[in-house]
N, C-alpha and C positions, 0 to 999 in steps of 0.2 A: 448547928453550933459551929461557931468559928475556932480555928486553932490558935489565933493570935492576930497581932497587928503590926503594923508599920509604925516605927516611932522616929520622930525627927529630933530627938534629945541630941544625937551626935552632931547634928547641924548648929544646935545652940552652943555646944561645946566649942566646935572648930571656929565659930564667929568669935566667942570669947577668947579663946587662945590666940587668935590672929588678930585680935584687936579690932575687928569690924562691927561696926555700927549697923544698924538697920539702914540709915541714912546713906553711910557709904556704899553698902550693899546695892541700894537702889541707884545710886551714883555710878555704879559700876555696870548698870544696865539690867539689873534684876526687877522684876515687876512687883510694885507694892501689892497687887490684887494677889498673886501667886503666893507671896509672903504671907498675906493674910490667910489663904488655904493652909499653908502649912502650920501656922501658929494655932489654928483650930482644928489641927488632926485630919483634915480633908486629904482626899489622893489627889497627887500630882502625877503628871507624864514622866516616864522616863527620859525623855529629852530635857526636861526641867531638871532631873538630877544630874545628867550629864553637863547642864549648863552651869549649875551650881559648882561642880566639880571643877570646871573649867575656869570659873571666876574667882574660886577660892584656892586653885592648885592643890587638891586634895582627891583623896579616893571615895569610892561610894560609901564604904563603911564610915567614912568621916561625916556623912549627911544623913544616911537612914540605917536603922537595924530593925531585924524582926523580933518582935517581943512575944514569947509565948503566953498564952493564958494560963 
């Protein structure tokens, strides 16, 4: 039994707050394939989280959060 999961909801809020569309995110160098993985709740590498923080000029908690079951 798992204790929780990682949620990408903070990422979608951050994108909205910064008025960044997925198209603009892709133009900034972010992979559409990786975005697909995020959109479907699949796991991503910590390097990817770091890259998002760099692109969006934000902190880790603006990209992911741990949600208890």
